[in-house]
C-alpha positions in Angstrom: 101.9 138.7 41.8 100.2 138.3 45.2 102.5 137.3 48.1 102.7 133.6 48.9 100.3 132.5 51.7 101.1 129.6 54.0 98.6 126.9 54.9 98.6 124.3 57.6 97.9 121.5 55.2 98.1 121.2 51.4 94.7 120.4 49.8 94.3 116.8 48.8 93.3 116.5 45.2 91.9 113.5 43.4 94.7 111.2 42.1 93.4 111.5 38.5 94.6 115.2 38.5 98.3 114.6 39.2 99.3 114.8 35.6 96.9 117.7 35.0 98.8 119.8 37.6 102.2 118.8 36.0 101.0 119.8 32.6 99.7 123.1 33.8 102.9 123.9 35.6 104.9 123.1 32.4 102.6 125.2 30.2 102.9 128.1 32.7 106.7 127.8 32.7 106.9 127.7 28.9 104.3 130.3 28.1 104.3 132.7 31.0 107.7 132.6 32.7 109.6 132.5 29.5 107.5 134.6 27.2 104.5 136.1 29.2 101.8 134.9 26.8 99.1 136.4 28.9 100.4 140.0 28.6 100.9 139.5 24.9 97.3 138.5 24.4 95.9 141.1 26.7 97.9 143.7 24.6 96.2 142.4 21.4 92.8 142.6 23.1 93.5 146.1 24.4 94.3 147.3 20.9 91.1 145.8 19.5 89.0 147.4 22.2 90.5 150.8 21.6 90.2 150.6 17.8 87.4 152.8 16.4 84.5 151.2 14.4 82.7 147.9 15.0 84.4 145.9 17.7 85.4 142.5 16.3 87.6 140.6 18.6 90.1 138.5 16.6 89.5 134.7 16.7 91.1 133.1 19.7 92.3 136.2 21.5 89.8 136.2 24.3 89.9 132.4 24.4 93.7 132.6 24.8 93.4 135.1 27.7 90.9 133.0 29.5 93.0 129.9 28.9 96.1 131.5 30.4 94.1 132.5 33.6 92.5 129.1 33.7 95.8 127.3 33.5 97.2 129.6 36.2 94.4 128.5 38.4 95.5 124.9 38.0 99.2 125.4 38.8 100.8 124.3 42.1 101.4 128.0 42.9 97.6 128.6 42.8 96.5 125.6 44.8 98.9 126.5 47.6 98.2 130.2 47.6 94.7 131.4 48.3 95.3 135.0 47.2 96.9 133.9 43.9 94.1 131.3 43.4 91.4 134.0 43.8 93.1 136.2 41.2 93.6 133.4 38.7 90.3 131.6 39.2 88.1 134.7 39.1 89.9 136.1 36.1 89.5 132.7 34.3 85.7 132.6 35.0 85.4 136.2 34.1 87.0 135.9 30.7 85.6 132.4 29.9 82.1 133.8 30.5 82.8 136.9 28.4 84.2 134.7 25.6 80.9 132.7 25.6 78.7 135.8 25.7 80.8 137.4 22.9 80.4 134.5 20.5 76.7 134.1 21.4 76.0 137.8 21.1 77.6 138.0 17.7 76.1 134.7 16.3 72.6 134.2 17.9 70.9 136.5 15.3 72.6 134.7 12.4 71.9 131.5 10.7 75.1 129.7 11.7 75.9 128.1 15.0 79.6 128.3 15.9 79.4 127.5 19.6 80.5 124.0 20.5 78.7 121.6 22.9 80.3 120.6 26.1 82.9 123.4 26.1 80.2 126.2 26.0 78.3 124.6 28.8 81.3 124.6 31.1 82.1 128.2 30.2 78.5 129.1 31.3 78.8 127.2 34.6 81.7 129.1 36.0 79.9 132.0 37.4 77.4 129.7 39.2 80.2 127.7 40.9 81.6 131.0 42.2 78.1 132.2 43.4 78.1 135.1 41.0 74.4 134.9 40.7 73.6 137.8 38.4 76.1 136.7 35.8 75.3 133.1 36.4 71.6 133.6 35.4 72.7 135.6 32.3 75.0 132.7 31.3 72.3 130.2 32.0 69.9 131.9 29.6 72.6 132.3 26.9 73.4 128.6 27.2 69.7 127.7 26.8 69.3 130.0 23.8 72.4 128.6 22.1 71.3 125.0 22.7 67.8 125.6 21.4 69.1 127.4 18.3 71.5 124.5 17.6 68.5 122.1 17.6 66.8 124.3 15.0 69.9 124.9 12.8 71.1 121.3 12.8 68.1 118.9 12.4 68.3 115.6 14.1 68.4 113.6 10.8 71.4 115.8 9.7 73.3 116.1 12.9 72.3 113.5 15.5 74.9 114.6 18.1 76.1 118.1 18.8 74.0 119.5 21.6 71.7 116.5 21.8 73.6 114.2 24.0 72.1 113.7 27.5 75.3 114.5 29.5 76.8 117.7 30.8 75.0 120.1 28.4 71.6 118.6 29.2 72.3 118.5 32.9 73.4 122.1 33.1 70.4 123.4 31.0 67.9 121.6 33.1 69.7 122.4 36.4 69.8 126.1 35.5 66.2 126.2 34.2 65.1 124.7 37.5 67.3 126.9 39.7 66.6 130.2 38.0 63.0 129.4 36.9 63.9 129.7 33.2 61.7 128.1 30.5 63.2 125.9 27.7 62.1 123.8 24.8 65.5 122.0 24.8 65.3 118.2 24.6 68.3 115.9 24.1 68.2 113.0 21.7 69.0 110.6 24.5 67.7 110.5 28.0 69.7 112.4 30.5 72.5 110.2 31.8 71.2 108.4 34.9 74.0 109.8 37.1 73.1 113.4 36.2 69.3 112.7 36.3 69.6 111.6 39.9 71.3 114.9 40.8 68.6 116.8 38.9 65.9 115.0 40.8 67.4 115.5 44.2 69.8 118.4 44.2 67.8 120.2 46.9 67.6 117.1 49.2 68.1 117.3 53.0 69.1 113.6 53.0 72.8 113.5 53.4 73.2 109.9 52.4 71.2 110.4 49.2 73.1 113.5 48.3 76.5 111.9 48.8 75.5 108.9 46.8 74.3 110.8 43.7 77.1 113.3 43.7 79.7 110.6 44.0 78.3 108.8 41.0 78.3 112.1 39.0 81.9 112.7 40.1 83.0 109.3 38.8 81.3 110.0 35.5 83.1 113.3 35.3 86.5 111.6 35.8 85.6 109.0 33.2 85.1 111.7 30.6 88.0 113.9 31.5 90.3 113.4 28.6 91.4 115.0 25.3 88.9 114.7 22.4 89.9 112.9 19.2 88.7 113.1 15.6 86.2 110.3 16.4 85.1 111.2 19.9 84.4 114.4 21.8 84.7 114.3 25.6 82.8 116.5 27.9 85.8 117.6 30.1 88.7 118.1 27.7 90.1 121.2 29.2 92.4 121.0 32.3 90.4 123.7 34.1 87.2 121.7 33.8 88.9 118.7 35.2 90.3 120.4 38.2 87.2 122.5 38.8 84.1 120.4 37.9 81.9 123.4 37.5 78.7 121.5 36.8 79.0 119.8 40.2 80.5 122.7 42.1 77.5 124.7 40.8 75.2 122.3 42.7 77.0 123.0 45.9 76.8 126.8 45.3 73.1 126.6 44.4 72.4 124.6 47.6 74.1 127.3 49.6 72.0 129.9 47.8 68.7 128.3 48.8 69.9 127.5 52.4 70.1 123.7 52.0 72.4 121.8 54.3 76.1 122.1 53.1 76.9 118.4 52.9 80.4 117.2 51.9 80.2 114.8 48.9 82.9 112.4 50.2 84.7 112.6 46.9 87.9 114.6 46.4 87.0 115.7 42.9 84.3 118.0 44.4 85.2 118.4 48.1 88.7 119.7 47.6 88.0 122.5 45.1 84.8 123.4 47.0 86.7 124.1 50.2 88.9 126.5 48.2 86.3 128.4 46.3 83.2 128.5 48.5 84.5 131.6 50.3 87.0 132.8 47.7 88.1 136.4 48.2 86.5 139.0 45.9 88.6 140.4 43.1 87.8 143.6 41.3 86.7 143.1 37.7 89.5 143.2 35.1 89.5 146.7 33.6 90.0 145.3 30.1 87.1 142.9 30.5 84.9 145.8 31.6 86.0 147.8 28.5 85.4 144.9 26.2 82.0 144.3 27.6 81.0 147.9 27.2 82.1 147.8 23.5 80.1 144.6 23.0 77.0 146.1 24.5 77.3 149.1 22.3 78.0 147.3 19.1 75.9 144.2 19.4 72.3 144.6 20.6 72.0 140.8 21.1 74.9 140.8 23.5 74.0 139.9 27.2 
């Protein structure tokens, strides 16, 4: 574990995240300190990668690995220790993106559509918020392809929801299509949420007041939908990682930096606090097991990207 760094002042997080950090600390204590769940799941994945024949990752293994790193990035240890945060956060994004690309690469040629709305979009947004532009564009195209396929596989009269709601999925698809010059036939059933549409219309703006206003509104929407899903309602930001690191909004900040737009603060702790921590996050070498798994996937699945 990296040595603990000291900081002059602790980061000030949005008050809505207080319970999230407590829950993540508790999960880490129970699953990592007491039983090292991460090493257990990495061991399972290692065996699968080294097993001859078609590489078929067991259901949930890569998701559990990414969940462990993602939870680690939301602990009090991580937010107080830049070196530890860089390791946890970059690993979380790396394995979350790999999980998305694995499921998409295995399922896009088939008739079924296993990838879930909301969650998949946030997996795809991680590389963009960390300014990993080559991977970000790959994930953007995968997200678009998955959403377009879902609209074909599940006709509107049969499934009116799924990927058709005009919130985070629609926002990310249109944002990435615009930023990376990607074409798409995707159309949500409902109009894009006004808070997100305002950001889509003006994410390149040089008007600081306008930028702060639209991003603050989008941040408030993010908080309003940060809760656990139920049998009757799916929420966009169910996972703790997506509550602490609002990737769809942090991606806007990263994309603005990419095009040389002014780096305005949003004036909202939901975005400003994590952005100050990740905008110049130290590099971390790719995880050796993720590299091995990706090599196997490229070899065994021509549709993998």
